[in-house]
C-alpha positions in Angstrom: 0.2 -0.1 0.0 1.4 3.3 -0.9 2.0 5.6 1.9 0.4 9.9 1.7 4.3 10.8 1.0 5.0 8.6 -1.9 2.0 9.8 -3.8 2.7 12.8 -3.2 6.1 12.7 -4.8 4.8 10.3 -7.8 2.4 13.5 -8.4 5.1 16.0 -8.3 5.8 17.0 -12.3 8.9 16.7 -13.6 10.7 20.1 -14.1 12.5 21.1 -17.1 16.1 21.3 -17.4 18.2 24.8 -16.3 19.6 25.5 -19.6 22.8 26.4 -18.8 23.4 30.1 -18.5 26.7 32.7 -19.9 29.0 33.0 -17.1 32.6 34.2 -16.5 32.9 30.9 -14.9 32.1 29.2 -18.4 34.0 31.5 -20.7 37.3 30.8 -18.6 36.2 26.7 -18.8 35.6 27.0 -22.6 37.8 29.9 -24.0 39.0 28.6 -27.5 35.4 27.3 -28.3 33.5 30.6 -27.4 36.6 32.4 -29.4 35.9 30.4 -32.6 32.4 30.7 -32.3 32.7 34.5 -32.0 35.1 34.2 -34.8 32.4 32.2 -37.0 30.0 34.6 -36.8 32.4 37.7 -37.5 33.4 36.1 -40.7 29.5 35.0 -41.7 28.7 38.7 -41.2 31.6 40.2 -43.2 30.9 37.9 -45.6 27.1 38.9 -45.6 27.8 42.4 -45.5 30.9 42.2 -48.2 28.1 40.5 -50.7 26.0 43.6 -50.2 28.0 45.6 -51.2 29.6 43.9 -53.9 26.3 43.7 -55.6 25.6 47.6 -54.7 28.6 48.3 -56.4 27.3 46.3 -59.8 24.1 48.3 -59.8 26.3 51.8 -59.4 28.3 50.8 -62.1 26.7 48.9 -64.7 27.8 47.6 -68.0 28.7 50.6 -70.2 29.1 48.3 -73.3 27.6 45.4 -75.1 28.7 41.5 -74.5 30.2 39.2 -76.6 30.1 35.2 -75.6 33.0 32.8 -76.2 33.3 29.3 -75.2 30.6 29.4 -72.9 32.0 32.9 -70.9 30.6 36.3 -71.5 33.1 39.7 -72.0 31.8 43.0 -71.7 33.5 45.4 -73.9 33.0 48.9 -75.0 33.3 49.6 -79.0 33.9 52.9 -80.1 34.6 55.4 -83.3 35.9 54.4 -86.5 39.3 53.4 -88.5 41.4 50.9 -87.9 41.0 48.6 -84.9 42.6 49.6 -82.1 42.7 46.7 -78.9 42.9 47.7 -75.2 43.6 45.3 -72.6 43.8 46.5 -68.9 46.3 45.4 -66.0 45.9 43.2 -62.8 43.4 44.5 -60.7 41.5 47.1 -63.3 38.5 47.2 -66.0 37.8 49.1 -68.8 37.0 52.4 -66.4 40.6 52.7 -66.1 41.0 53.8 -70.0 37.8 55.2 -69.4 38.5 57.7 -67.1 42.1 58.5 -68.4 40.7 59.7 -71.4 42.0 57.2 -73.7 39.2 55.8 -74.9 37.9 59.2 -76.2 40.6 60.5 -77.4 41.7 57.3 -79.6 38.2 57.0 -80.9 38.5 60.2 -82.7 41.0 58.5 -85.4 40.4 54.4 -84.5 37.3 52.0 -83.8 38.0 51.3 -80.0 37.3 47.8 -78.5 38.3 48.1 -75.1 37.7 44.6 -73.3 37.1 43.7 -69.1 39.5 40.7 -69.2 38.4 38.1 -67.8 37.0 38.0 -63.8 37.3 41.9 -64.3 34.4 44.2 -64.3 32.0 43.0 -65.6 33.0 39.9 -67.8 33.1 36.2 -66.8 36.0 33.9 -65.6 34.9 29.7 -65.0 36.7 28.6 -62.4 37.5 25.3 -64.5 40.2 26.9 -66.6 43.7 28.4 -65.3 43.3 32.2 -67.0 47.1 32.3 -68.2 47.7 35.1 -70.6 47.5 31.9 -73.3 44.4 31.3 -72.0 43.0 34.6 -71.9 44.8 35.2 -75.5 43.0 32.4 -77.0 39.4 33.6 -75.5 40.1 37.0 -76.8 41.1 36.6 -80.3 38.0 34.2 -80.6 36.2 37.2 -79.1 37.7 39.5 -81.8 36.5 37.5 -84.8 33.0 37.7 -83.4 33.3 40.8 -82.9 34.6 40.9 -86.7 37.9 42.1 -86.4 40.4 40.1 -88.0 43.6 42.1 -87.4 44.6 45.0 -85.0 46.4 47.4 -83.3 47.0 46.5 -79.6 47.6 48.2 -76.4 48.1 46.4 -73.5 48.7 47.9 -70.0 50.8 46.1 -66.9 49.3 42.3 -67.0 47.7 43.5 -70.1 50.9 43.5 -71.8 51.2 39.7 -70.6 48.3 39.1 -72.9 49.0 41.5 -75.8 52.0 39.5 -75.9 50.7 36.2 -76.2 48.2 37.4 -78.8 51.3 38.8 -81.0 53.1 35.3 -80.7 50.2 33.0 -80.9 47.9 34.3 -83.5 50.6 37.2 -85.5 48.3 37.5 -88.4 45.5 38.9 -86.0 47.9 41.4 -84.6 49.3 44.7 -86.8 51.3 46.4 -84.1 51.6 46.4 -80.3 52.5 49.2 -78.0 53.5 48.1 -74.4 52.8 50.4 -71.5 54.7 49.6 -67.9 54.8 45.7 -68.9 56.1 42.7 -67.1 58.2 40.9 -69.2 61.0 38.5 -67.4 60.7 36.6 -64.3 62.3 38.1 -61.2 62.5 37.9 -57.3 58.6 39.2 -55.9 58.0 39.4 -52.4 54.7 40.7 -52.8 53.8 37.9 -54.9 53.3 35.9 -52.6 51.3 37.9 -50.2 48.9 39.3 -53.0 48.3 35.6 -54.4 46.6 34.2 -51.2 43.1 35.0 -52.0 43.3 32.8 -55.1 44.1 29.3 -52.9 41.2 26.6 -53.3 38.7 26.8 -49.8 41.4 29.3 -47.4 41.7 31.6 -50.1 37.5 31.5 -50.6 37.3 32.2 -47.2 39.5 35.4 -47.0 38.0 36.6 -50.4 34.8 36.9 -49.2 35.7 38.0 -45.3 39.3 39.9 -44.9 40.3 41.1 -48.4 38.1 43.6 -49.4 38.2 45.3 -46.2 42.1 45.3 -46.3 41.6 46.2 -50.0 39.9 49.5 -48.8 41.8 50.4 -46.2 45.0 49.9 -48.3 43.3 51.4 -51.4 44.9 55.6 -50.8 48.2 54.1 -50.3 48.4 51.9 -53.5 47.0 54.6 -55.4 49.5 56.3 -54.0 52.6 53.7 -55.3 51.4 53.1 -58.4 50.6 56.8 -59.9 53.8 57.8 -58.2 55.7 60.4 -57.9 53.1 62.2 -60.1 49.6 63.1 -57.9 46.7 60.7 -58.5 44.9 62.8 -61.0 41.3 64.2 -60.3 40.1 62.3 -63.2 40.5 58.7 -61.6 38.0 59.7 -59.1 35.8 58.2 -62.2 37.3 54.8 -61.8 34.8 52.5 -59.6 36.7 51.2 -56.8 33.9 49.4 -55.3 34.2 46.9 -57.9 37.8 46.1 -57.5 36.6 45.5 -54.2 34.4 42.1 -54.7 35.5 38.8 -53.8 35.0 38.1 -57.8 37.7 40.6 -59.0 40.0 40.1 -55.9 40.2 36.4 -56.6 41.1 37.3 -60.1 43.5 39.6 -59.3 45.1 37.4 -56.9 45.0 34.6 -59.5 47.0 36.7 -62.1 50.0 38.0 -59.5 50.5 34.2 -59.0 50.6 33.5 -62.7 52.4 36.7 -63.5 56.2 35.2 -62.6 55.6 31.6 -64.5 54.0 33.7 -67.4 56.6 35.8 -67.7 59.0 32.4 -67.4 57.3 30.6 -70.1 56.9 33.7 -72.6 60.3 35.2 -72.4 61.8 32.5 -75.4 59.3 33.9 -77.3 59.5 37.7 -77.8 62.3 37.4 -80.8 60.2 36.1 -83.0 58.0 39.2 -83.3 58.0 40.9 -86.5 55.4 43.3 -86.0 56.0 47.1 -84.9 56.7 47.4 -81.3 56.1 50.4 -79.1 57.2 50.6 -75.6 56.7 52.9 -72.6 57.4 53.0 -69.5 57.2 56.0 -66.6 60.9 56.5 -65.4 60.1 56.3 -61.9 57.6 53.4 -62.0 57.3 51.8 -58.4 56.3 48.8 -59.5 58.5 47.6 -61.9 62.2 48.5 -62.6 61.8 49.4 -66.2 65.7 49.0 -66.9 65.2 45.0 -66.2 62.0 44.7 -68.1 61.1 47.7 -70.2 64.7 48.3 -71.7 66.0 44.5 -71.8 62.5 43.8 -74.2 63.6 46.9 -76.4 66.8 45.3 -76.7 65.1 41.5 -77.9 62.9 42.9 -79.8 65.0 44.6 -83.3 62.1 46.9 -84.3 61.0 48.0 -81.6 61.1 51.5 -79.9 61.3 52.6 -76.3 59.5 56.0 -74.5 60.7 56.2 -71.4 58.7 59.0 -69.6 60.8 61.2 -67.1 58.4 62.1 -64.0 55.8 59.1 -64.5 54.9 56.0 -62.5 53.5 53.0 -63.8 49.8 54.4 -64.3 51.8 56.1 -67.6 48.5 56.1 -69.6 46.9 58.1 -66.9 49.4 60.8 -66.2 50.8 61.2 -69.8 48.3 60.2 -71.7 48.8 62.3 -75.0 52.1 60.5 -74.7 50.4 56.8 -75.3 48.2 58.3 -77.8 51.3 59.3 -79.5 52.7 55.7 -79.1 50.0 54.0 -80.5 50.0 56.7 -83.9 53.3 55.6 -83.9 53.2 51.9 -83.6 49.7 52.3 -86.4 52.2 53.7 -88.8 50.1 57.4 -88.5 51.9 60.5 -88.0 51.7 60.9 -84.0 49.2 64.2 -83.8 50.4 68.0 -81.5 49.7 68.2 -78.2 47.5 70.7 -79.6 45.7 68.6 -81.9 45.8 65.7 -78.7 44.4 68.5 -76.7 41.4 69.4 -79.1 40.0 66.3 -79.5 40.3 65.2 -75.9 
């Protein structure tokens, strides 16, 4: 027979377990786990914000030209002017608006049919991860794009990393290249400590995390220092305010830039043996005070190797020679194309 006390115990409802509370003692007991959790949350928030900022950048800077689809890759290009075709290839981390803001597109369009292309992964062009986008792979893609546009032969200007693509085009498709203009290019392998640090976001998995979280923040913080370095010793011109820097901070473009940093030296090693094969006119132009590239080891050496080349060293100018010495670059284009260079007064009127 059950006692009253026993019945009372049986009738008493079970109370839910008290959830653990966050206390200083718990933090002290599990500091690494709590720190890791906080880090994960921080990275997730950062990735979300960077994703939203990237979409906003694309809305604020919509495509200015047209799209060409080649082998399943969508490339964005701007076509302006009439006359002999002139192809403009931008450098690492850049896009069409670099040439646009410099005034070079409008200036060249007075004489040429200008085609400026966002290289794979930059601006509004795609960059499938299934391909390793070496300079030669990009040359194949751009050559096919030009044929689709209706251009079978063009004068090509490349700036910085764009020079590598221009040279790859000239070596592999010499019949498609009337002349080359190479501005501030990197042509021969050298010791570059910055390549290692800049290549991080291209590393699979870990790099993906970095470029969606940390890299956009660091890029924004470093932008003033970077622009002073690439333009120096000249001042950053006001016209460069037209460059949509937020587009350059997108995770997708950061990955493209990092991948090209990693490919810079290997591509130079593979290409250097074939420069002497070039037969078309080559005009090399570089800022005398380039702080990124030693022009004696790069531009001057290339000039010595290519018999039919000319070299223009522009004093007081750094890496962004097309921005700070636009008239000199325009004259180099005319020289390469076999046209009489315009006088400074004519260039000023055209601009």
